[in-house]
VOBA-1610 file (N, C-alpha, C; in pm, whole numbers, padded with zeros to 5 digits, always signed):
BEGIN
Unk+01553-00811+00116Unk+01431-00805+00188Unk+01304-00802+00096Unk+01215-00886+00113Unk+01095-00899+00025Unk+00986-00794+00049Unk+00911-00784-00050Unk+00790-00707-00017Unk+00728-00715+00096Unk+00666-00609+00162Unk+00600-00609+00288Unk+00438-00611+00269Unk+00379-00701+00306Unk+00242-00713+00314Unk+00157-00719+00452Unk+00066-00631+00441Unk-00020-00629+00579Unk-00129-00732+00538Unk-00142-00835+00639Unk-00255-00926+00637Unk-00342-00892+00747Unk-00480-00848+00701Unk-00584-00811+00790Unk-00678-00933+00791Unk-00671-01031+00885Unk-00738-01144+00899Unk-00770-01183+01050Unk-00889-01199+01073Unk-00926-01219+01218Unk-00915-01385+01266Unk-00914-01476+01173Unk-00893-01607+01195Unk-00738-01637+01218Unk-00706-01680+01350Unk-00549-01697+01369Unk-00496-01820+01278Unk-00563-01913+01278Unk-00511-02032+01176Unk-00501-01969+01042Unk-00581-01894+00989Unk-00582-01850+00840Unk-00472-01750+00847Unk-00454-01651+00948Unk-00348-01574+00952Unk-00220-01626+00942Unk-00161-01738+01021Unk-00074-01800+01026Unk-00042-01894+00885Unk-00135-01941+00844Unk-00118-02001+00713Unk-00080-01889+00587Unk-00143-01793+00603Unk-00121-01685+00488Unk+00025-01639+00520Unk+00068-01603+00633Unk+00198-01557+00661Unk+00317-01650+00623Unk+00282-01785+00664Unk+00379-01881+00629Unk+00383-01897+00477Unk+00284-01902+00412Unk+00285-01910+00258Unk+00334-01796+00194Unk+00309-01667+00240Unk+00381-01564+00200Unk+00533-01567+00210Unk+00570-01601+00324Unk+00713-01616+00371Unk+00781-01712+00276Unk+00721-01817+00228Unk+00776-01926+00145Unk+00792-01859+00003Unk+00730-01759-00037Unk+00708-01704-00146Unk+00798-01576-00158Unk+00879-01543-00055Unk+00967-01429-00049Unk+00908-01303+00015Unk+00787-01304+00046Unk+00714-01169+00109Unk+00747-01173+00273Unk+00748-01050+00341Unk+00734-01034+00455Unk+00599-00996+00495Unk+00555-01018+00626Unk+00403-00984+00642Unk+00397-00950+00793Unk+00292-00858+00800Unk+00249-00807+00934Unk+00120-00850+00961Unk+00060-00900+01069Unk-00062-00944+01097Unk-00153-00856+01164Unk-00281-00820+01140Unk-00365-00745+01218Unk-00500-00822+01205Unk-00552-00844+01333Unk-00680-00924+01350Unk-00810-00847+01360Unk-00778-00707+01363Unk-00906-00634+01380Unk-00881-00489+01298Unk-00993-00430+01280Unk-00976-00300+01192Unk-00890-00196+01288Unk-00913-00200+01422Unk-00823-00098+01494Unk-00669-00140+01490Unk-00631-00271+01491Unk-00505-00306+01470Unk-00442-00266+01343Unk-00525-00296+01228Unk-00478-00262+01092Unk-00469-00102+01077Unk-00555-00031+01147Unk-00540+00129+01135Unk-00406+00167+01196Unk-00392+00124+01319Unk-00273+00151+01386Unk-00151+00114+01302Unk-00147+00011+01239Unk-00024-00024+01169Unk-00018+00052+01025Unk-00125+00122+01007Unk-00125+00219+00877Unk-00116+00344+00923Unk-00098+00376+01036Unk-00081+00533+01075Unk+00049+00579+00997Unk+00046+00726+00973Unk+00151+00792+00905Unk+00273+00755+00985Unk+00379+00738+00927Unk+00518+00701+00986Unk+00540+00579+01040Unk+00440+00493+01034Unk+00455+00360+01072Unk+00530+00280+00956Unk+00556+00143+00985Unk+00625+00062+00872Unk+00547+00074+00745Unk+00596+00104+00640Unk+00540+00102+00514Unk+00500-00050+00466Unk+00411-00052+00384Unk+00361-00180+00332Unk+00358-00164+00182Unk+00389-00265+00095Unk+00398-00259-00028Unk+00253-00309-00080Unk+00177-00398-00003Unk+00055-00447-00044Unk-00016-00492+00082Unk-00158-00513+00075Unk-00231-00552+00171Unk-00325-00673+00142Unk-00358-00769+00225Unk-00466-00849+00206Unk-00581-00830+00311Unk-00717-00820+00270Unk-00810-00772+00382Unk-00916-00863+00374Unk-00966-00914+00493Unk-01072-01000+00502Unk-01198-00893+00525Unk-01306-00922+00473Unk-01428-00834+00487Unk-01489-00835+00632Unk-01509-00960+00684Unk-01575-00987+00805Unk-01472-00966+00910Unk-01474-00868+00986Unk-01380-00860+01110Unk-01458-00846+01239Unk-01403-00880+01360Unk-01463-00864+01479Unk-01525-00729+01522Unk-01456-00624+01479Unk-01478-00493+01505Unk-01527-00395+01382Unk-01579-00485+01265Unk-01644-00397+01164Unk-01608-00463+01034Unk-01641-00379+00922Unk-01627-00438+00798Unk-01486-00395+00746Unk-01414-00483+00707Unk-01274-00470+00637Unk-01279-00403+00520Unk-01383-00390+00438Unk-01383-00313+00332Unk-01374-00163+00368Unk-01392-00122+00493Unk-01368+00024+00530Unk-01237+00062+00518Unk-01136-00034+00527Unk-01006-00016+00518Unk-00955+00028+00387Unk-01029-00003+00275Unk-00996+00004+00146Unk-00961+00141+00100Unk-01034+00227+00146Unk-01017+00374+00116Unk-00885+00431+00174Unk-00853+00382+00292Unk-00730+00420+00352Unk-00608+00368+00292Unk-00632+00232+00245Unk-00528+00187+00166Unk-00500+00246+00051Unk-00608+00306-00017Unk-00600+00372-00152Unk-00522+00497-00122Unk-00564+00570+00007Unk-00489+00700+00018Unk-00353+00678+00031Unk-00299+00578+00099Unk-00163+00558+00126Unk-00094+00490+00011Unk-00160+00479-00095Unk-00097+00412-00225Unk-00065+00250-00211Unk-00139+00204-00122Unk-00106+00054-00092Unk-00204-00029-00184Unk-00178-00117-00278Unk-00274-00193-00346Unk-00318-00298-00248Unk-00455-00338-00273Unk-00503-00430-00160Unk-00592-00549-00250Unk-00585-00656-00180Unk-00655-00779-00231Unk-00774-00822-00123Unk-00875-00827-00158Unk-00990-00864-00053Unk-00979-01029-00057Unk-00977-01096+00058Unk-01013-01234+00084Unk-01129-01240+00175Unk-01212-01333+00130Unk-01329-01357+00210Unk-01390-01485+00185Unk-01467-01542+00278Unk-01530-01671+00257Unk-01675-01672+00305Unk-01724-01537+00327Unk-01862-01520+00388Unk-01982-01523+00260Unk-01941-01463+00155Unk-02051-01454+00042Unk-01973-01429-00088Unk-02059-01401-00196Unk-02007-01380-00310Unk-01915-01253-00309Unk-01788-01288-00290Unk-01696-01156-00263Unk-01679-01072-00378Unk-01704-01116-00514Unk-01705-01030-00629Unk-01798-00925-00626Unk-01912-00962-00575Unk-02031-00857-00572Unk-02030-00759-00448Unk-01949-00784-00376Unk-01954-00697-00244Unk-01932-00550-00282Unk-02008-00457-00225Unk-02014-00326-00265Unk-01857-00250-00256Unk-01784-00291-00160Unk-01653-00248-00141Unk-01561-00275-00269Unk-01582-00398-00305Unk-01496-00451-00421Unk-01533-00367-00544Unk-01654-00339-00563Unk-01703-00257-00684Unk-01667-00122-00659Unk-01671-00053-00561Unk-01640+00083-00531Unk-01500+00113-00545Unk-01405+00023-00508Unk-01272+00056-00502Unk-01200-00026-00620Unk-01260-00113-00686Unk-01206-00188-00806Unk-01079-00263-00762Unk-01090-00338-00639Unk-00978-00437-00611Unk-00999-00562-00635Unk-00896-00635-00661Unk-00926-00799-00688Unk-00973-00857-00557Unk-01032-00950-00572Unk-01102-01049-00470Unk-01071-01185-00487Unk-01053-01250-00403Unk-01043-01404-00385Unk-01119-01470-00283Unk-01201-01570-00329Unk-01286-01640-00236Unk-01215-01756-00161Unk-01221-01756-00022Unk-01181-01846+00057Unk-01236-01987+00019Unk-01188-02097+00035Unk-01036-02120+00019Unk-00974-02094-00096Unk-00854-02049-00104Unk-00767-02019-00202Unk-00635-02081-00190Unk-00560-02082-00303Unk-00424-02125-00317Unk-00328-02009-00269Unk-00216-02062-00200Unk-00132-01950-00168Unk-00042-01915-00283Unk-00004-02013-00377Unk+00063-01963-00486Unk-00037-01857-00579Unk-00145-01860-00572Unk-00240-01781-00645Unk-00218-01636-00590Unk-00229-01644-00446Unk-00241-01527-00373Unk-00106-01439-00396Unk+00007-01516-00386Unk+00140-01466-00415Unk+00155-01417-00559Unk+00102-01464-00657Unk+00094-01409-00786Unk+00035-01284-00792Unk-00086-01272-00743Unk-00163-01164-00742Unk-00100-01037-00682Unk-00052-01074-00565Unk+00029-00965-00486Unk+00161-00912-00565Unk+00221-01014-00620Unk+00345-00978-00705Unk+00306-00879-00810Unk+00206-00912-00901Unk+00142-00858-00995Unk+00118-00701-00965Unk+00040-00705-00840Unk-00007-00572-00809Unk+00111-00479-00756Unk+00201-00523-00683Unk+00304-00458-00645Unk+00412-00408-00766Unk+00421-00500-00857Unk+00512-00459-00979Unk+00428-00370-01069Unk+00286-00367-01074Unk+00213-00277-01160Unk+00243-00132-01094Unk+00237-00132-00969Unk+00248+00004-00906Unk+00399+00069-00920Unk+00485-00023-00924Unk+00626+00005-00925Unk+00651+00067-01068Unk+00593-00002-01167Unk+00617+00029-01313Unk+00542+00159-01332Unk+00418+00169-01284Unk+00343+00322-01283Unk+00412+00418-01231Unk+00473+00410-01115Unk+00540+00500-01040Unk+00660+00549-01124Unk+00725+00445-01184Unk+00862+00480-01264Unk+00827+00560-01384Unk+00701+00526-01449Unk+00674+00618-01559Unk+00625+00753-01504Unk+00558+00770-01401Unk+00527+00899-01354Unk+00660+00979-01322Unk+00765+00919-01265Unk+00891+00993-01225Unk+00951+01030-01356Unk+00938+00941-01450Unk+01012+00975-01590Unk+00946+01087-01658Unk+00815+01080-01676Unk+00729+01192-01734Unk+00744+01316-01678Unk+00775+01321-01552Unk+00777+01458-01482Unk+00937+01491-01450Unk+01018+01416-01508Unk+01169+01430-01496Unk+01218+01450-01369Unk+01166+01361-01283Unk+01211+01356-01132Unk+01331+01281-01125Unk+01428+01338-01036Unk+01561+01259-01041Unk+01534+01160-00945Unk+01643+01077-00924Unk+01626+00953-00832Unk+01601+00987-00688Unk+01668+01112-00652Unk+01666+01152-00518Unk+01520+01212-00484Unk+01460+01278-00581Unk+01317+01326-00588Unk+01222+01234-00590Unk+01245+01101-00668Unk+01147+00992-00640Unk+01156+00939-00532Unk+01271+00921-00460Unk+01281+00859-00332Unk+01206+00949-00232Unk+01219+01080-00233Unk+01151+01156-00133Unk+00996+01134-00160Unk+00946+01135-00289Unk+00808+01110-00310Unk+00753+00977-00259Unk+00839+00871-00281Unk+00794+00740-00238Unk+00801+00735-00078Unk+00899+00806-00021Unk+00874+00803+00133Unk+00739+00877+00163Unk+00693+00973+00104Unk+00564+01035+00129Unk+00459+00955+00106Unk+00464+00861+00003Unk+00368+00765-00021Unk+00347+00660+00085Unk+00466+00619+00165Unk+00452+00546+00267Unk+00423+00602+00407Unk+00381+00741+00402Unk+00354+00803+00519Unk+00463+00875+00606Unk+00577+00877+00556Unk+00686+00941+00626Unk+00682+01083+00622Unk+00713+01159+00719Unk+00716+01296+00721Unk+00878+01341+00679Unk+00891+01480+00673Unk+01028+01533+00635Unk+01133+01468+00717Unk+01114+01455+00860Unk+01222+01412+00941Unk+01255+01260+00924Unk+01143+01188+00914Unk+01168+01035+00869Unk+01217+01015+00751Unk+01181+01105+00654Unk+01231+01085+00512Unk+01406+01110+00516Unk+01433+01223+00587Unk+01563+01245+00611Unk+01653+01137+00670Unk+01599+01068+00772Unk+01666+00945+00811Unk+01681+00838+00727Unk+01551+00813+00648Unk+01568+00702+00561Unk+01655+00717+00457Unk+01662+00851+00400Unk+01757+00884+00285Unk+01888+00922+00317Unk+01920+00943+00460Unk+02035+00966+00517Unk+02100+01118+00466Unk+02002+01203+00497Unk+02036+01340+00453Unk+01966+01431+00560Unk+01966+01552+00540Unk+01899+01662+00628Unk+01763+01694+00579Unk+01700+01736+00710Unk+01568+01786+00659Unk+01542+01887+00560Unk+01655+01978+00562Unk+01658+02088+00470Unk+01679+02035+00325Unk+01743+01938+00329Unk+01768+01872+00182Unk+01639+01799+00127Unk+01586+01748+00213Unk+01435+01687+00180Unk+01336+01806+00140Unk+01342+01915+00217Unk+01272+02014+00177Unk+01307+02093+00042Unk+01420+02092-00001Unk+01479+02141-00110Unk+01422+02050-00227Unk+01433+01919-00203Unk+01376+01823-00306Unk+01217+01854-00311Unk+01163+01863-00211Unk+01017+01907-00226Unk+00993+02020-00301Unk+01062+02126-00279Unk+01039+02240-00364Unk+01057+02221-00515Unk+01176+02133-00545Unk+01185+02108-00701Unk+01070+02028-00746Unk+01049+01935-00663Unk+00923+01855-00719Unk+00797+01937-00745Unk+00779+02025-00649Unk+00648+02132-00671Unk+00673+02196-00803Unk+00786+02241-00829Unk+00809+02313-00938Unk+00789+02243-01074Unk+00830+02128-01061Unk+00829+02033-01172Unk+00678+01989-01221Unk+00600+01978-01118Unk+00454+01930-01116Unk+00361+02051-01115Unk+00430+02166-01100Unk+00322+02290-01084Unk+00220+02281-00971Unk+00262+02240-00854Unk+00160+02232-00747Unk+00235+02304-00640Unk+00162+02307-00515Unk+00226+02375-00410Unk+00212+02300-00279Unk+00184+02181-00282Unk+00171+02089-00153Unk+00210+01959-00172Unk+00269+01877-00079Unk+00291+01728-00073Unk+00157+01667-00116Unk+00060+01703-00056Unk-00075+01632-00070Unk-00112+01645-00206Unk-00097+01727-00289Unk-00130+01759-00416Unk-00031+01666-00513Unk+00080+01650-00475Unk+00176+01571-00566Unk+00137+01406-00530Unk+00119+01386-00399Unk+00089+01244-00381Unk-00040+01221-00448Unk-00138+01294-00447Unk-00265+01281-00507Unk-00260+01262-00658Unk-00170+01342-00709Unk-00155+01320-00871Unk-00081+01196-00881Unk+00016+01152-00817Unk+00051+01020-00847Unk-00044+00899-00819Unk-00132+00908-00730Unk-00222+00812-00686Unk-00325+00803-00820Unk-00361+00924-00858Unk-00467+00939-00969Unk-00395+00879-01086Unk-00257+00889-01114Unk-00187+00844-01236Unk-00197+00699-01212Unk-00171+00639-01102Unk-00165+00490-01086Unk-00293+00428-01112Unk-00409+00502-01093Unk-00537+00442-01120Unk-00573+00451-01271Unk-00483+00525-01359Unk-00522+00518-01491Unk-00597+00619-01541
//
């Protein structure tokens, strides 16, 4: 299974083109044509995404407003827009995300997405190693990054909720914190350098 990409784009033709191009490059994608649809797909416990593409001009608001939520969830994003000088958009500057002006090449988009996903994976692996997290502890933390609660994590890892809670207690001790939120925030800050 390839990396999962959330494509937030209101133009149906552009959405289909992006989806087809990503599929040819080995990615899976889910389409959202509005901010509301994107927020629903990003709800905790919903299908996790490895990356997202976001159009700034959407029918129900500014796509840039999703960048904060994506950062909170640890999902790297790239902005795609054809309406103005995309590099100077305030959201791009504030969240320091890559931006591509439409029209763009699908091979270029796939390369940027692949690089962003692998950068996060390498960063996470270094974080896990620095804090001496076991493979199972790292898996529990990865599930939290994707918005899964203890019960969903237990199902994902094929163990009990009590086992997941025990792993969290070990993670708390190793990082010197007292909450899942503190652990996730520390990892997200680590990713940002």
